[in-house]
N, CA, C and O of each residue as an XYZ file, in Angstrom:
992
protein
N      67.401     74.220    108.529
C      65.646     74.755    109.180
C      64.615     74.461    109.223
O      64.168     74.149    108.119
N      64.086     74.409    109.850
C      62.706     73.961    110.386
C      61.716     74.829    109.353
O      61.492     76.040    109.344
N      61.321     74.010    108.683
C      60.215     75.105    108.002
C      58.882     75.914    108.395
O      57.992     76.290    107.633
N      58.996     76.112    110.026
C      58.346     76.999    111.280
C      59.037     78.119    111.323
O      58.597     79.168    111.796
N      60.535     77.920    110.671
C      61.314     78.936    110.972
C      60.252     80.335    110.357
O      59.419     80.256    109.454
N      60.643     81.660    111.241
C      60.339     82.583    110.833
C      61.318     83.667    109.798
O      61.012     84.767    109.338
N      62.385     82.999    109.677
C      63.150     83.536    109.183
C      63.552     84.091    107.383
O      64.125     85.030    106.830
N      62.638     82.488    106.903
C      62.455     83.117    105.501
C      61.501     83.395    105.534
O      60.662     82.553    105.856
N      61.129     84.666    105.233
C      59.452     85.086    104.837
C      59.005     85.511    103.611
O      57.876     85.756    103.185
N      60.594     85.574    102.901
C      60.057     86.586    101.395
C      60.999     85.830    100.678
O      61.466     84.820    101.205
N      61.373     86.204     99.456
C      61.845     86.112     98.571
C      61.846     86.946     97.181
O      60.689     87.040     96.772
N      62.624     87.475     96.470
C      62.528     87.823     95.307
C      63.189     86.988     94.166
O      64.347     86.582     94.272
N      62.220     86.686     92.799
C      62.952     86.270     92.234
C      62.821     86.877     90.779
O      62.127     87.892     90.725
N      63.334     86.457     89.664
C      63.463     87.086     88.368
C      62.846     85.994     87.366
O      62.599     84.836     87.703
N      62.627     86.540     86.052
C      61.890     85.546     84.937
C      63.378     85.676     83.866
O      63.693     86.622     83.144
N      64.025     84.500     84.065
C      65.202     84.236     83.380
C      65.232     84.191     81.631
O      64.222     84.372     80.950
N      66.094     84.016     81.278
C      65.607     83.775     79.686
C      65.332     82.210     78.988
O      65.091     81.716     77.887
N      65.497     81.882     80.115
C      65.100     80.294     79.654
C      63.708     80.174     80.477
O      63.440     79.076     80.965
N      63.094     80.915     80.596
C      61.453     81.057     81.060
C      61.533     81.150     82.570
O      60.698     81.938     83.013
N      62.281     80.586     83.476
C      62.167     79.633     84.848
C      62.569     80.887     85.286
O      63.323     81.727     84.794
N      61.664     80.832     86.707
C      62.436     81.509     87.603
C      63.228     81.243     88.636
O      63.036     80.272     89.368
N      64.288     82.166     88.808
C      65.084     82.107     89.540
C      65.381     83.225     90.772
O      65.195     84.430     90.604
N      65.883     82.628     92.064
C      65.555     83.421     93.139
C      67.180     84.911     93.264
O      68.385     84.670     93.190
N      66.719     85.845     93.395
C      67.444     86.884     93.518
C      67.932     87.786     94.974
O      68.891     88.519     95.213
N      66.889     87.372     95.687
C      67.540     87.598     97.115
C      65.842     86.865     98.045
O      64.669     86.569     97.815
N      66.761     86.903     99.024
C      65.956     86.189    100.349
C      65.624     87.210    101.255
O      65.994     88.365    101.042
N      64.708     86.785    102.625
C      64.779     87.055    103.721
C      65.940     86.979    105.165
O      66.270     87.539    106.211
N      66.266     85.569    104.053
C      67.501     85.063    105.315
C      68.465     84.918    104.578
O      68.530     83.846    103.977
N      69.454     85.848    104.382
C      70.504     85.959    104.012
C      71.926     85.117    104.507
O      72.920     84.771    103.868
N      71.581     84.973    105.793
C      72.507     84.222    106.289
C      72.861     82.565    105.566
O      73.840     82.051    105.024
N      71.349     82.088    105.950
C      71.327     80.717    105.226
C      71.358     80.040    103.854
O      71.678     78.861    103.704
N      71.027     80.813    102.929
C      69.899     80.783    101.522
C      70.922     81.231    101.112
O      71.357     82.192    101.747
N      71.763     80.730     99.862
C      72.669     80.752     98.814
C      72.049     80.975     97.979
O      71.505     79.979     97.501
N      71.686     82.534     97.184
C      71.035     82.163     96.028
C      71.728     82.067     94.830
O      71.078     82.142     93.787
N      72.745     81.939     94.796
C      73.864     81.655     93.615
C      72.897     80.361     93.012
O      72.833     79.372     93.742
N      72.179     80.330     91.774
C      71.768     79.187     91.021
C      70.201     78.459     91.820
O      69.693     77.372     91.545
N      69.798     79.315     92.682
C      68.883     78.566     93.439
C      67.536     79.509     92.472
O      67.598     80.657     92.030
N      66.557     78.648     92.400
C      65.362     77.846     91.210
C      64.481     77.981     92.208
O      64.738     77.756     93.391
N      62.573     78.645     91.415
C      61.224     78.341     92.376
C      60.747     77.807     91.280
O      61.111     78.182     90.166
N      59.938     76.934     91.466
C      58.898     76.597     90.184
C      57.836     77.214     90.802
O      57.376     77.352     91.935
N      57.506     77.673     89.190
C      56.016     78.335     89.210
C      54.976     77.400     89.031
O      54.959     76.210     88.719
N      53.914     78.428     89.371
C      52.741     77.701     89.646
C      52.003     77.355     88.460
O      50.790     77.184     88.580
N      52.770     77.173     86.872
C      51.969     76.314     85.944
C      52.704     75.172     86.053
O      52.151     74.073     86.011
N      54.173     75.323     86.222
C      55.186     73.985     86.404
C      54.888     72.884     87.795
O      55.154     71.686     87.887
N      54.215     73.843     88.823
C      53.758     73.033     89.822
C      52.564     72.179     89.986
O      52.374     71.226     90.741
N      51.838     72.713     89.147
C      50.573     71.900     88.643
C      51.085     70.780     88.053
O      51.080     69.625     88.477
N      51.526     71.223     87.040
C      52.100     69.918     86.086
C      53.222     68.810     86.854
O      53.525     67.681     86.469
N      53.613     69.407     87.825
C      54.394     67.998     88.552
C      53.711     67.246     89.533
O      53.982     66.049     89.621
N      52.821     67.777     90.328
C      51.467     67.619     90.684
C      50.760     66.364     90.395
O      50.499     65.247     90.841
N      50.599     67.130     89.443
C      50.071     65.823     88.008
C      50.438     64.588     88.149
O      49.870     63.560     88.517
N      51.947     64.974     87.639
C      52.362     63.934     87.378
C      52.777     62.338     88.321
O      52.779     61.111     88.221
N      53.200     63.862     89.548
C      53.492     62.620     90.985
C      52.132     61.817     90.825
O      52.272     60.615     90.597
N      50.617     62.388     90.925
C      49.872     61.509     91.436
C      49.596     59.905     90.796
O      48.865     58.988     91.170
N      50.509     60.049     89.707
C      50.847     58.656     88.989
C      51.921     57.884     89.562
O      52.753     57.249     88.914
N      51.849     57.977     90.837
C      52.684     57.732     91.787
C      52.669     57.092     92.605
O      53.535     56.424     93.170
N      51.072     57.326     92.832
C      50.438     57.100     94.303
C      50.032     55.592     94.265
O      50.063     54.889     95.275
N      49.562     55.041     92.759
C      49.331     53.535     93.541
C      50.837     52.030     93.890
O      50.908     50.903     94.379
N      51.954     53.303     93.078
C      53.404     52.208     93.642
C      54.061     53.145     95.364
O      55.182     52.990     95.846
N      53.133     53.897     95.837
C      53.338     54.229     97.732
C      53.860     55.792     97.341
O      54.861     56.079     97.997
N      53.538     56.582     96.673
C      53.987     58.051     96.787
C      53.970     58.508     98.239
O      53.125     57.795     98.780
N      54.474     59.329     99.121
C      54.426     59.867     99.966
C      53.859     61.080    100.046
O      54.750     61.909     99.861
N      52.814     61.605    100.231
C      52.770     62.902     99.937
C      52.933     64.177    100.916
O      52.671     65.367    100.748
N      53.522     63.387    102.109
C      54.213     64.148    103.557
C      55.390     64.453    102.837
O      55.741     65.629    102.747
N      56.280     63.222    102.125
C      57.739     63.903    101.779
C      57.678     65.117    100.942
O      58.216     66.225    100.931
N      56.636     64.337    100.110
C      55.915     66.422     98.864
C      56.346     67.234     99.741
O      57.396     67.870     99.835
N      55.178     67.130    100.554
C      55.077     68.839    101.283
C      56.036     69.842    102.078
O      56.074     71.062    102.242
N      57.125     68.260    102.677
C      58.266     69.238    103.626
C      59.437     69.529    102.339
O      60.394     70.297    102.430
N      59.134     68.836    101.345
C      60.535     69.302    100.412
C      60.760     70.513     99.756
O      61.820     70.923     99.284
N      59.306     71.217     99.774
C      59.363     72.560     99.395
C      58.238     73.760    100.185
O      57.175     73.768    100.807
N      59.158     74.591     99.739
C      58.227     76.287    101.059
C      57.041     76.620     99.495
O      57.284     76.903     98.322
N      55.703     76.390    100.308
C      54.774     77.734     99.337
C      55.083     79.322     99.512
O      55.359     79.843    100.592
N      54.991     79.988     98.289
C      54.694     81.213     98.100
C      53.929     81.704     97.524
O      53.568     81.282     96.425
N      53.330     82.997     98.223
C      52.502     83.529     97.023
C      52.874     84.977     96.339
O      53.803     85.671     96.753
N      52.191     85.273     95.449
C      52.871     86.772     94.641
C      52.668     87.876     95.222
O      51.541     88.360     95.121
N      53.571     88.501     95.899
C      52.936     89.724     97.053
C      52.948     91.162     96.044
O      51.976     91.861     95.757
N      54.592     91.365     95.558
C      54.261     92.875     94.300
C      55.124     92.264     92.888
O      55.634     91.152     92.755
N      55.090     93.233     92.060
C      55.968     93.608     90.956
C      57.620     93.766     91.849
O      57.679     94.400     92.903
N      58.463     93.310     91.432
C      59.841     93.795     91.773
C      60.145     93.951     90.510
O      60.085     92.995     89.736
N      60.670     95.683     89.953
C      61.525     95.533     88.737
C      60.310     95.023     87.685
O      59.137     94.668     87.806
N      61.254     95.188     86.607
C      60.756     94.774     85.306
C      60.191     93.348     84.680
O      59.376     93.098     83.793
N      61.043     92.491     85.599
C      60.919     91.334     84.756
C      61.345     90.144     86.369
O      62.249     89.314     86.268
N      60.582     90.286     87.610
C      60.667     90.198     88.732
C      59.299     90.026     89.722
O      58.363     90.750     89.381
N      59.093     89.279     90.744
C      58.430     89.424     91.573
C      58.662     89.420     92.842
O      59.859     89.192     93.015
N      57.896     89.612     94.191
C      58.476     89.321     95.315
C      57.613     88.278     95.889
O      56.433     88.227     95.540
N      57.858     87.853     96.320
C      57.232     86.279     96.697
C      56.937     86.208     98.280
O      57.813     86.726     98.972
N      55.688     85.570     99.055
C      55.759     85.742    100.420
C      55.391     84.552    100.516
O      54.923     83.971     99.537
N      55.555     83.834    101.950
C      55.597     82.466    102.444
C      53.847     82.549    102.404
O      53.058     83.486    102.522
N      53.681     81.023    102.169
C      52.124     81.104    102.336
C      52.074     79.806    103.060
O      52.837     78.862    102.854
N      50.983     79.848    104.036
C      51.101     78.367    104.975
C      49.727     77.364    103.762
O      49.112     76.357    104.113
N      49.621     77.982    102.554
C      48.619     77.050    101.699
C      49.634     75.263    101.086
O      50.771     75.277    100.613
N      49.026     74.346    101.243
C      49.549     73.187    101.095
C      50.392     73.118     99.399
O      49.976     73.945     98.587
N      51.373     72.284     98.995
C      51.943     72.210     97.631
C      50.547     71.723     97.178
O      49.890     72.301     96.311
N      50.186     70.716     97.775
C      49.042     69.974     96.840
C      47.554     71.439     96.348
O      46.730     71.035     95.526
N      47.422     72.430     96.694
C      46.751     73.516     96.835
C      46.611     73.812     94.982
O      46.917     74.916     94.529
N      46.327     73.157     94.454
C      46.526     73.779     92.887
C      46.020     74.880     91.932
O      46.219     75.278     90.784
N      44.914     75.289     93.499
C      44.039     76.335     93.030
C      44.625     77.899     93.455
O      44.111     78.880     92.918
N      45.700     78.058     94.423
C      46.442     79.199     95.391
C      47.479     79.742     94.100
O      48.167     80.762     94.141
N      47.417     79.083     93.324
C      48.703     79.601     92.304
C      50.011     79.978     92.684
O      50.506     81.039     92.303
N      50.643     79.113     93.467
C      51.541     78.816     94.739
C      52.766     78.618     93.728
O      52.732     77.929     92.708
N      53.990     79.445     94.265
C      55.587     78.746     93.750
C      56.127     77.999     94.704
O      55.928     78.232     95.896
N      56.829     77.069     94.292
C      57.589     75.881     95.630
C      59.066     76.587     95.562
O      59.480     76.832     94.428
N      59.650     76.831     96.344
C      61.080     76.695     96.549
C      61.573     75.614     97.081
O      61.108     75.485     98.213
N      62.522     74.506     96.718
C      63.042     73.640     97.287
C      63.818     73.855     98.588
O      64.664     74.709     98.852
N      63.276     72.788     99.392
C      64.153     73.016    100.921
C      65.428     71.741    100.604
O      65.466     70.541    100.879
N      66.419     72.693     99.881
C      67.535     72.020     99.984
C      68.788     72.362    100.695
O      69.875     72.174    100.149
N      68.689     72.852    101.876
C      69.534     73.798    102.606
C      70.563     72.459    103.211
O      71.721     72.867    103.296
N      70.475     71.489    103.498
C      71.418     70.815    103.811
C      71.448     69.658    102.710
O      70.935     68.554    102.887
N      72.001     69.988    101.747
C      72.041     69.481    100.525
C      71.466     68.167    100.291
O      70.268     67.961    100.099
N      72.653     67.034    100.324
C      72.245     65.099    100.657
C      71.192     65.021    101.895
O      70.277     64.236    101.644
N      71.111     65.554    102.987
C      70.334     65.428    103.963
C      68.997     66.556    104.048
O      68.256     66.630    105.028
N      68.906     67.153    103.174
C      67.983     67.912    102.980
C      66.459     67.001    102.564
O      66.516     65.890    102.038
N      65.101     67.717    102.916
C      63.659     67.058    102.195
C      63.972     67.141    101.302
O      64.202     65.986    100.945
N      64.258     67.986    100.295
C      64.555     67.410     98.854
C      65.032     66.789     98.618
O      64.574     66.075     97.727
N      66.130     66.525     99.066
C      67.074     65.368     98.457
C      66.190     64.357     98.527
O      65.756     63.839     97.497
N      65.764     63.897     99.924
C      65.163     62.689    100.501
C      63.765     62.571     99.665
O      63.386     61.424     99.429
N      62.903     63.743     99.158
C      62.201     63.699     98.105
C      62.408     63.071     96.645
O      61.637     62.298     96.076
N      63.958     63.717     96.036
C      64.272     62.845     94.999
C      64.556     61.903     94.975
O      64.249     61.414     93.888
N      65.174     61.028     95.789
C      65.245     59.843     96.286
C      63.908     58.961     96.180
O      63.934     57.977     95.440
N      62.825     59.253     96.841
C      61.424     58.616     97.252
C      60.866     58.610     95.478
O      60.509     57.558     94.949
N      60.872     59.752     94.835
C      60.338     59.396     93.491
C      60.965     58.731     92.791
O      60.353     58.002     92.011
N      62.642     58.723     92.800
C      63.292     58.059     91.853
C      62.932     56.551     92.141
O      62.623     55.770     91.240
N      62.997     56.220     93.430
C      62.850     54.797     94.044
C      61.022     54.104     93.148
O      60.837     53.027     92.581
N      60.189     55.066     93.345
C      59.009     55.081     92.752
C      58.790     55.011     91.134
O      57.704     54.529     90.810
N      59.672     55.425     90.039
C      59.361     55.755     89.360
C      60.008     54.507     88.570
O      59.701     54.271     87.402
N      61.033     53.638     89.382
C      62.082     52.784     88.690
C      60.848     51.522     88.931
O      60.655     50.692     88.043
N      60.112     51.501     90.143
C      59.123     50.956     90.558
C      57.771     50.286     89.626
O      57.297     49.157     89.502
N      57.486     51.518     89.118
C      56.149     51.709     88.304
C      56.610     51.181     87.187
O      56.047     50.145     86.835
N      58.034     51.844     86.080
C      58.459     51.071     85.053
C      58.955     49.822     84.815
O      59.178     49.284     83.730
N      59.126     49.357     86.060
C      59.679     47.586     85.850
C      58.190     46.851     86.012
O      58.008     45.669     85.721
N      57.133     47.760     86.533
C      55.725     46.851     86.434
C      55.395     46.946     85.306
O      54.837     45.956     84.834
N      55.544     47.853     84.632
C      54.913     48.745     83.564
C      55.569     47.738     81.702
O      55.008     47.628     80.612
N      56.761     47.298     82.157
C      57.342     47.048     81.146
C      58.142     45.458     81.365
O      58.319     45.108     82.532
N      58.511     44.725     80.484
C      58.621     43.359     80.689
C      60.271     43.594     80.087
O      60.536     43.267     78.930
N      61.329     44.192     81.006
C      62.733     44.557     80.438
C      63.275     43.226     80.603
O      62.615     42.542     81.386
N      64.361     42.616     80.056
C      65.288     41.444     80.103
C      66.016     41.487     81.511
O      66.071     40.536     82.291
N      66.549     42.708     81.705
C      67.072     42.954     83.126
C      66.589     43.833     83.446
O      66.570     44.833     82.728
N      65.815     43.781     85.069
C      64.806     44.781     85.586
C      65.687     46.038     85.656
O      66.880     45.985     85.958
N      65.124     47.009     85.403
C      65.693     48.616     85.559
C      66.110     49.155     86.699
O      65.119     49.703     87.181
N      67.279     49.348     87.595
C      67.590     49.432     88.984
C      67.710     51.248     89.010
O      67.775     51.997     88.035
N      67.710     51.592     90.424
C      67.861     52.916     90.420
C      69.228     53.381     89.944
O      69.193     54.533     89.511
N      70.041     52.986     89.917
C      71.669     53.623     89.705
C      71.268     53.854     88.113
O      71.755     54.910     87.707
N      70.081     52.744     86.538
C      70.370     52.918     85.890
C      70.118     54.351     85.384
O      70.697     55.015     84.524
N      68.815     54.686     86.385
C      67.727     55.833     86.079
C      68.656     57.228     86.362
O      68.556     58.239     85.667
N      69.651     57.079     87.607
C      70.082     57.653     88.198
C      71.607     58.367     87.307
O      72.138     59.477     87.337
N      71.825     57.434     86.771
C      73.176     57.789     85.523
C      72.794     58.214     84.726
O      73.606     58.982     84.210
N      71.123     58.122     83.823
C      70.909     58.459     82.311
C      70.680     60.244     82.933
O      70.752     61.199     82.160
N      70.453     60.369     84.178
C      69.987     62.063     84.507
C      71.403     62.421     84.568
O      71.668     63.468     83.979
N      72.374     61.823     85.127
C      73.699     62.769     85.514
C      74.133     63.084     83.817
O      74.485     64.149     83.311
N      73.982     61.919     83.275
C      75.118     61.860     81.784
C      73.835     63.238     81.051
O      74.313     64.191     80.435
N      72.797     63.162     81.181
C      71.823     64.421     80.667
C      72.169     65.659     80.999
O      71.938     66.535     80.166
N      72.546     65.882     81.764
C      73.536     67.186     82.529
C      74.742     67.021     82.684
O      75.203     67.509     83.716
N      75.407     66.516     82.037
C      77.043     66.211     81.832
C      77.937     67.776     81.746
O      78.858     68.299     82.373
N      76.973     68.169     80.472
C      77.858     69.186     80.121
C      77.548     70.839     80.875
O      78.278     71.793     80.601
N      76.460     70.946     81.756
C      75.849     72.025     82.113
C      77.152     71.801     83.410
O      78.010     72.576     83.834
N      76.773     70.242     83.791
C      77.531     70.444     85.080
C      78.944     71.141     85.175
O      79.437     71.894     86.015
N      79.376     70.640     84.072
C      81.203     70.750     83.649
C      81.315     72.338     83.190
O      82.375     72.943     83.035
N      80.213     72.785     83.039
C      80.072     74.467     82.435
C      79.629     75.585     83.880
O      79.687     76.806     83.733
N      79.302     75.100     84.904
C      78.693     75.551     85.965
C      78.025     76.460     85.900
O      78.208     77.621     86.265
N      76.376     75.487     84.947
C      75.086     75.957     84.975
C      74.583     75.259     85.651
O      74.913     74.084     85.807
N      73.124     76.169     86.534
C      72.794     75.672     87.129
C      71.325     74.946     86.905
O      70.533     75.579     86.208
N      70.794     73.383     87.555
C      69.999     72.892     86.929
C      68.640     73.709     87.637
O      68.719     74.093     88.804
N      67.571     73.902     86.935
C      66.456     74.526     87.627
C      65.827     73.295     87.906
O      65.874     72.370     87.096
N      65.138     73.194     89.178
C      64.682     72.451     90.241
C      63.350     71.925     89.379
O      63.051     70.756     89.622
N      62.575     72.559     88.488
C      61.234     71.750     88.124
C      62.147     70.891     86.809
O      61.408     70.167     86.141
N      63.189     70.892     86.504
C      63.579     70.343     85.147
C      64.250     68.682     85.928
O      64.152     67.481     85.675
N      64.794     69.377     86.755
C      65.547     67.962     88.086
C      63.713     67.230     88.297
O      63.306     66.300     87.601
N      63.464     67.432     88.619
C      62.185     66.759     88.809
C      61.652     66.091     88.075
O      61.515     64.888     88.300
N      61.084     66.823     86.714
C      60.487     66.183     85.607
C      61.769     65.263     85.005
O      61.445     64.283     84.333
N      62.662     65.426     85.131
C      63.766     64.295     84.670
C      63.137     63.145     85.269
O      62.489     62.467     84.472
N      63.155     62.823     86.237
C      62.881     61.780     87.070
C      61.393     61.153     86.509
O      61.107     60.033     86.086
N      60.489     62.520     86.718
C      59.156     61.507     86.350
C      58.737     60.999     84.799
O      57.972     60.089     84.479
N      59.339     61.707     84.147
C      58.961     61.606     82.531
C      60.142     60.561     82.081
O      60.077     60.099     80.941
N      61.207     60.179     82.932
C      61.620     58.994     82.735
C      61.666     57.961     81.988
O      60.588     57.436     82.267
N      62.238     57.187     81.108
C      61.492     56.195     80.092
C      62.829     55.766     79.441
O      63.423     56.414     78.580
N      63.150     54.798     79.874
C      64.635     54.151     78.716
C      64.163     54.473     77.372
O      63.034     54.793     77.002
N      65.451     54.297     76.591
C      65.387     54.329     75.020
C      64.791     53.209     74.669
O      65.110     52.102     75.102
N      63.802     53.456     73.784
C      62.944     52.461     73.364
C      61.585     51.977     73.663
O      60.816     51.208     73.087
N      61.536     52.659     74.729
C      60.033     52.192     75.144
C      59.338     53.789     75.407
O      60.001     54.826     75.440
N      57.830     53.690     75.583
C      57.149     54.335     75.888
C      55.998     54.181     76.443
O      55.305     53.184     76.241
N      55.555     55.445     77.439
C      54.726     54.959     78.053
C      53.177     55.180     77.632
O      52.087     54.743     77.999
N      53.660     56.084     76.676
C      52.306     56.750     75.854
C      51.664     55.293     74.401
O      50.587     54.843     74.008
N      53.192     55.088     74.092
C      52.763     54.228     73.427
C      52.382     52.551     74.322
O      52.143     51.545     73.653
N      52.385     52.538     75.044
C      51.666     51.331     75.781
C      50.172     51.844     75.909
O      49.599     51.066     75.146
N      49.596     52.345     76.210
C      48.349     53.672     76.410
C      47.959     53.024     75.274
O      47.080     52.163     75.310
N      48.578     53.380     74.163
C      48.083     53.648     72.908
C      47.415     52.258     72.313
O      46.245     52.088     71.972
N      48.630     51.213     72.287
C      48.293     49.798     71.623
C      47.075     49.076     72.478
O      46.430     48.219     71.874
N      46.642     49.440     74.158
C      45.876     49.018     74.293
C      44.489     49.698     73.685
O      43.465     49.053     73.461
N      44.594     50.645     73.534
C      43.319     51.796     73.245
C      43.090     50.882     72.019
O      41.945     50.468     71.836
N      44.234     50.472     71.025
C      44.102     50.450     69.716
C      43.347     49.322     69.533
O      42.367     49.312     68.787
N      43.871     48.007     70.393
C      43.519     46.380     70.360
C      42.271     46.415     71.101
O      41.631     45.381     70.907
N      41.612     47.355     71.994
C      40.373     47.389     72.382
C      39.336     47.700     70.763
O      38.327     47.077     70.433
N      39.989     48.814     70.027
C      38.874     49.779     69.431
C      38.734     48.594     68.369
O      37.589     48.191     68.159
N      39.980     47.893     67.557
C      39.618     46.952     66.822
C      38.997     45.521     67.046
O      38.469     44.773     66.223
N      39.199     45.368     68.310
C      37.906     44.077     69.306
C      36.754     44.371     68.825
O      36.140     43.438     68.306
N      35.938     46.090     68.847
C      34.729     46.491     68.693
C      34.342     46.900     67.425
O      33.192     46.822     66.995
N      35.480     47.416     66.719
C      34.990     47.446     64.932
C      34.697     45.944     64.595
O      33.787     45.817     63.776
N      35.205     44.891     64.996
C      34.613     43.425     64.133
C      34.265     42.413     64.984
O      34.633     41.255     64.788
N      33.472     42.801     66.070
C      32.451     42.112     66.915
C      31.104     41.750     66.064
O      30.418     40.739     66.212
N      30.851     43.001     64.977
C      29.885     42.731     64.031
C      30.561     43.131     62.664
O      30.156     44.099     62.021
N      31.330     42.552     62.363
C      31.596     42.752     60.704
C      30.780     41.883     60.232
O      31.408     41.305     59.346
N      29.590     41.386     60.316
C      28.800     40.756     59.343
C      27.226     41.607     58.738
O      26.413     41.550     57.816
N      27.568     42.478     60.167
C      26.312     43.564     59.802
C      26.908     44.795     59.089
O      26.244     45.831     59.111
N      28.112     44.778     58.451
C      28.536     45.662     57.292
C      28.116     45.456     55.982
O      28.162     44.527     55.176
N      27.574     46.912     56.012
C      26.948     46.907     54.334
C      28.314     46.367     53.181
O      29.275     47.132     53.264
N      28.422     45.745     52.636
C      29.211     45.150     50.739
C      29.477     46.510     50.772
O      28.665     46.987     51.565
N      30.328     47.558     50.242
C      30.490     48.525     49.494
C      29.518     48.644     48.327
O      28.687     49.513     48.589
N      29.350     48.173     47.319
C      28.011     47.711     46.327
C      26.901     47.760     46.486
O      26.018     47.940     45.647
N      26.794     47.542     48.036
C      25.220     47.058     48.319
C      24.391     48.877     48.160
O      23.316     48.871     47.561
N      24.644     49.575     48.417
C      24.639     50.832     48.949
C      25.458     51.857     48.536
O      26.683     51.744     48.496
N      24.729     53.055     48.163
C      25.429     54.226     47.563
C      25.114     55.154     48.738
O      23.983     55.641     48.729
N      26.055     55.529     49.907
C      25.071     56.467     51.016
C      25.698     57.989     50.476
O      26.841     58.367     50.216
N      24.104     58.777     50.442
C      24.132     60.168     49.944
C      24.752     60.795     51.237
O      24.375     60.723     52.406
N      26.568     61.880     50.268
C      26.697     62.980     51.547
C      25.532     64.047     51.840
O      24.790     64.615     51.039
N      25.615     64.153     53.430
C      25.216     65.306     53.884
C      25.577     66.344     54.426
O      26.637     65.937     54.902
N      25.503     67.518     54.762
C      25.725     68.381     55.363
C      26.844     67.912     56.914
O      27.900     68.395     57.321
N      26.009     66.823     57.399
C      26.292     66.218     59.152
C      27.785     65.510     58.756
O      28.613     65.116     59.577
N      27.902     65.459     57.341
C      29.249     64.766     57.472
C      30.735     64.959     57.161
O      31.718     64.254     56.930
N      30.400     66.352     57.276
C      31.304     67.152     57.412
C      32.195     67.387     58.496
O      31.628     67.772     59.518
N      33.584     67.248     58.568
C      34.389     67.712     59.709
C      34.926     69.213     59.658
O      35.444     69.607     58.613
N      34.810     70.112     60.825
C      34.957     71.841     60.822
C      36.330     71.546     61.207
O      36.808     71.002     62.202
N      36.904     72.114     60.020
C      39.014     72.648     60.462
C      39.039     73.151     61.805
O      39.814     72.589     62.579
N      38.317     74.134     62.246
C      38.563     74.359     63.255
C      38.215     73.490     64.808
O      38.192     74.013     65.922
N      38.036     72.439     64.568
C      37.913     71.534     65.467
C      39.068     70.780     65.819
O      39.008     70.068     66.822
N      40.371     70.843     64.975
C      41.717     70.419     64.907
C      42.551     71.127     64.991
O      42.544     72.055     64.183
N      43.478     71.067     65.815
C      44.497     71.985     66.536
C      45.812     71.671     67.170
O      46.212     70.589     67.598
N      46.193     72.417     67.155
C      47.072     72.037     68.113
C      46.824     73.095     69.926
O      46.334     74.211     70.097
N      47.279     72.331     70.714
C      46.883     72.346     71.898
C      48.154     73.080     72.866
O      49.181     72.442     72.633
N      48.391     74.050     73.735
C      49.152     74.492     74.333
C      48.890     74.071     75.632
O      48.002     74.762     76.130
N      49.539     72.748     76.777
C      49.006     72.430     77.499
C      49.608     73.387     78.474
O      49.300     73.123     79.636
N      50.276     74.284     78.339
C      50.590     74.987     79.344
C      50.210     76.235     79.926
O      50.096     76.593     81.098
N      49.959     77.098     78.296
C      49.153     78.184     78.279
C      50.366     78.886     78.063
O      51.468     78.357     77.917
N      50.082     80.265     78.048
C      51.272     81.654     77.806
C      51.130     82.232     79.028
O      50.589     83.329     79.167
N      51.832     81.206     80.466
C      51.914     81.863     81.579
C      53.158     82.954     82.169
O      53.330     83.213     83.360
N      53.901     83.466     81.109
C      54.694     84.747     81.244
C      53.255     85.756     80.887
O      53.005     86.465     81.862
N      52.246     85.974     79.687
C      51.535     86.673     79.396
C      50.229     87.056     80.484
O      49.611     88.072     80.802
N      50.216     85.540     80.856
C      48.899     86.157     82.505
C      49.478     86.470     84.028
O      48.797     86.921     84.949
N      50.753     86.164     84.084
C      52.030     86.729     85.073
C      51.638     88.619     85.116
O      51.159     89.463     85.873
N      52.194     88.495     83.832
C      52.221     90.571     83.470
C      50.877     90.750     83.395
O      50.839     91.957     83.633
N      49.840     90.451     83.251
C      48.557     90.793     83.492
C      48.220     91.335     84.556
O      47.688     92.411     84.826
N      48.685     90.242     85.305
C      48.387     90.105     86.597
C      48.942     91.169     87.300
O      48.203     91.937     87.915
N      50.561     91.361     87.285
C      51.420     91.927     87.992
C      50.893     93.514     87.550
O      51.098     94.468     88.300
N      50.263     93.641     86.369
C      49.484     95.141     86.202
C      48.349     95.356     87.174
O      48.164     96.541     87.454
N      47.538     94.471     87.761
C      46.346     94.879     88.080
C      46.682     95.337     89.638
O      47.406     94.893     90.528
N      46.042     96.128     89.539
C      46.483     96.512     91.166
C      45.265     95.710     92.506
O      45.266     96.059     93.686
N      44.422     94.722     91.970
C      43.751     94.018     92.933
C      45.104     93.026     93.112
O      45.896     93.222     94.033
N      45.247     92.151     92.322
C      46.196     91.944     92.683
C      47.514     91.639     93.126
O      47.828     90.555     93.617
N      48.422     92.774     92.917
C      49.450     93.585     93.393
C      49.426     94.676     94.355
O      49.235     95.828     93.963
N      49.623     94.373     95.712
C      49.435     95.580     96.623
C      50.854     96.292     96.622
O      51.031     97.318     97.279
């Protein structure tokens, strides 16, 4: 079905025990099977788009990303743990609009969403082979096999895989024993070490002088702490759902 079709004008979703959103009803009951149908929430969408941007230099086709998802905005509260979502004309990349993203997977293997997954799988493999000097180059089959193995038990138990997990397991895949974070940290540490020792002769000996401690040399414990990358999305949504201004 074309994304311009008026048949899918709204859907309802509920927050599951896994803190993911699952579709419970759609305006197009003929074409859409809601069994295991998931929708990506705004916080997840922001994170997904930010991660996708790292693949731009490897040939990311933004039109495939656009075609892979229907965009929805919150219309009203539905029950105790649900919302009604209405179709939006905003772009998938419009992260300021608090969009929910529904994968366009009506045609299964031939769907825009399936094409999108194939596209980012190829790019992730290309990026990893560029970043690491593997003894044997990584292949698309290697990545796909790892993802399949991860969900093998879920498949056997008939559990649905949420779209956000499906996408991020591709975008965050790194072979065992490798880490993209370590790669960046090693480069930064090397630069820091070089800067540190460039002027080593100018450093005073330990016995040459005693430095008197003053108040500027103390660290505030409040400056150090854990941060939550996503924030408390569900609390924010609850407050929005109770606001007459946001829900009509």
